[in-house]
Structures are given as structure tokens and as C-alpha cells.
C-alpha positions, -999 to 999 in steps of 0.1 A, spaced: 5 2 0 21 30 -11 12 64 -14 -5 91 15 -24 77 39 -45 106 54 -47 114 91 -79 134 89 -101 155 112 -118 181 122 -94 207 140 -95 193 181 -106 158 174 -74 134 182 -54 140 153 -24 144 168 -29 116 192 -31 95 165 -1 103 150 17 101 183 8 67 181 18 58 147 49 76 155 56 51 183 47 19 165 65 27 136 96 37 154 94 11 179 116 35 206 134 27 237 111 57 251 83 78 236 88 98 203 93 138 213 61 156 201 80 178 188 95 157 161 54 143 149 60 161 117 92 140 106 71 106 102 34 128 100 34 159 82 11 178 76 -2 193 38 -2 226 51 34 235 52 40 265 35 73 250 22 56 223 2 39 250 -19 71 264 -25 88 239 -35 57 228 -64 57 264 -75 93 276 -73 87 308 -58 85 324 -19 50 314 -9 41 354 1 41 358 -38 16 335 -45 -24 344 -47 -49 323 -32 -60 309 -61 -24 298 -71 -19 283 -39 -50 260 -44 -42 253 -76 -8 236 -64 -26 214 -39 -28 184 -64 10 191 -71 19 193 -35 4 159 -28 25 144 -54 56 158 -35 46 143 -1 34 109 -14 71 106 -37 85 113 0 90 75 1 83 42 -18 61 28 10 33 44 31 33 83 40 16 92 72 2 132 66 -20 150 85 -50 170 71 -78 191 81 -93 195 49 -128 184 37 -129 158 12 -144 180 -16 -134 209 -38 -123 243 -34 -125 264 -66 -131 231 -87 -101 213 -73 -100 187 -48 -86 194 -15 -74 153 -16 -56 142 -48 -68 107 -52 -42 98 -76 -12 101 -46 -41 85 -22 -37 47 -8 -62 51 22 -77 72 50 -77 72 88 -106 96 98 -110 105 132 -141 118 150 -149 132 183 -182 145 198 -190 178 191 -203 184 225 -167 181 239 -151 198 207 -171 227 212 -152 229 245 -119 221 232 -120 244 202 -128 275 222 -98 268 241 -75 263 211 -88 292 195 -93 317 218 -132 317 212 -160 321 238 -180 286 238 -205 306 219 -180 316 195 -169 281 190 -208 268 182 -205 293 160 -176 285 143 -184 248 138 -216 257 123 -199 275 94 -197 259 63 -168 284 49 -148 285 81 -110 278 77 -77 283 103 -58 313 87 -23 311 81 -2 301 114 32 321 105 46 305 136 38 269 121 47 281 87 10 270 78 -14 279 49 -48 289 52 -70 256 58 -104 254 47 -124 226 69 -158 239 73 -187 226 97 -185 201 120 -209 182 106 -203 192 66 -164 178 75 -179 147 88 -204 142 60 -177 148 32 -152 125 44 -187 95 43 -181 100 5 -145 83 6 -141 52 -7 -149 33 24 -128 -2 17 -98 23 21 -108 42 51 -113 36 87 -130 55 108 -121 58 149 -141 80 175 -119 94 197 -142 83 227 -132 45 216 -97 56 217 -99 61 255 -120 38 263 -110 7 248 -76 18 233 -57 -17 226 -90 -29 210 -91 6 189 -55 9 182 -53 -22 169 -82 -22 147 -61 5 135 -30 -9 130 -51 -44 110 -61 -17 87 -30 -2 81 -19 -40 70 12 -41 97 20 -72 111 34 -63 146 34 -82 180 7 -73 208 32 -60 231 48 -32 203 9 -19 201 6 -18 236 41 3 237 30 22 212 -7 28 231 11 36 263 41 61 250 14 78 234 -11 81 263 -24 121 269 2 118 303 28 113 285 22 139 259 10 164 286 42 156 306 67 162 276 47 196 269 53 207 305 89 201 301 94 215 269 66 229 249 46 220 220 59 236 190 18 231 173 3 254 203 -18 278 196 -11 315 205 -45 321 216 -39 293 247 -17 281 274 -20 240 266 -23 223 235 -28 192 258 -54 207 281 -77 179 300 -78 152 270 -112 135 285 -146 131 270 -176 142 284 -164 171 295 -196 190 279 -218 177 308 -204 202 329 -193 228 313 -217 234 285 -254 256 295 -287 236 283 -291 262 256 -252 255 241 -261 217 239 -290 222 223 -278 246 203 -250 220 188 -276 188 186 -300 210 160 -272 218 142 -257 187 140 -283 161 147 -281 140 118 -245 136 119 -243 128 156 -268 102 155 -249 85 124 -219 84 143 -236 77 180 -230 109 195 -269 119 202 -268 121 250 -300 101 258 
């Protein structure tokens, strides 16, 4: 299975956790992989440097239309990094922007789609982007939502749309080549969930190695690393990237009005993925 394996998700849904697990699984280190080198093995598709290489000039000279048009070429550059599969983080929808596919299937071997309860996503989005929770709820309902350029991270603008729009777009991906992972299952039944991910990737690895990768990629390990040396993917809007890492926070934090608003905005998709509260 050569080509890109997309590690896709709406922001703040478990993508970094997935990348951390894959780094520890593939590299099989004696101690947990440094969270600040995750991009060495699992790069993101939003790096400005990819676009500079693909177009042959500094990023600031591109129009947004040119950036969009370069996306397939960028994906080919990433796919060519190695003969085997390449794990690539993306927050993009599975769809088109100005007529250009955001995911280039000619370079694609498969995808892991990580999804999280939007009631909890709203809290994490609020913290990460420096928004009120009401502001986060509004962002998650915006079909044109995007992450603006991040100069400190060297990233381009990333379009991800609404929470349900993002999730629904990826349901159109070839289901035989996609594996869906729920954030909550990663927490509640890690061995079963991560072993299924390994099986999807067609990796024949011993159980002990998978268990070690799960242990080395735990929230507590990542949080300890961030406390000791920071995390370069941290937003400038808050103090911690690895904030709480627990499911069900919404029950204690969101108001009834906020819960109702999220459910009314995303009811069909929440039901599809098993997120409607009793």
C-alpha cells in the first residue's frame, strides 16, 4: 500500500494523538517519541514549504488561487517522499475548493478519519482558538470555516467547513480504503481500537509493540513532555495544547442552551456516529 495515508479530522478531534501513536508504533523507540518531531514521520499537508517547492517561488508571492491550484502537485511531492505509505495530517474536507480537489486521490492509498463528539469539540476549539464557547459553536456551524495562516507554524490557510459538513464529506471517501476512529473509543477501549487501526494499515506487528505504542502515546505522556519542553504546534491563543484529554466534559461545562444548539445544528451527523445524548 504505497501513497498517502491521510490522517484526517476536524480540528481538536484526536489527530495529534493518532500521529503520536503512529510515530511510536512505526519507530518502536526505547522511550516515547518527542512530540516536537511528530511531523518528521507524519507531516501536515498545510506547510508553506511544500507550496514553495511545488511552485518554485516564495509563498508570499502566490495568490490564494495559485495556492489552491498547487494542491495536487503538493500532494504528489509528499507521496514521493518514500516508496511505501506516507502518513499525512490534514484538516481539509474531502471535497473541492474552487474546483480543485482538497484530497488528491491519485496520490492516495487510504485514510484514517478521527471523529470526536462535537459537544466536547466545542470546548477544545474554544480553548485552542481563544474563542468563547458560543463563538466555537458558531465556528463549528460555519460551512466556510477555515484556519487562517499560521506564521509561527509555517502553515497555509486551511478550509474545513462545519463540523457536520467535514464529517459528512469524508463519508464519501472509498469506504474500503478508510478506517473511522472515534476519539471516545481511543480512550475507553484503547487496545481494541488501536489494534484495529494497525490491522487496517496491514501491519503485522506483535501485540507487545502495539501496547507499548499505546502507552507511549498516552495523554499523560504527551502532557508531561509539553510541560517540560513545550509543543511547537501549540496555539498562541492558549497556554496548553494538551489541556484535559477527557470525554464528556460537556456535561459539566456547556449550558442546556449550548447543548441544544449543537444538537440542532448537527443532529443527523451526531446520530450517524452515535453522539446523540440520551
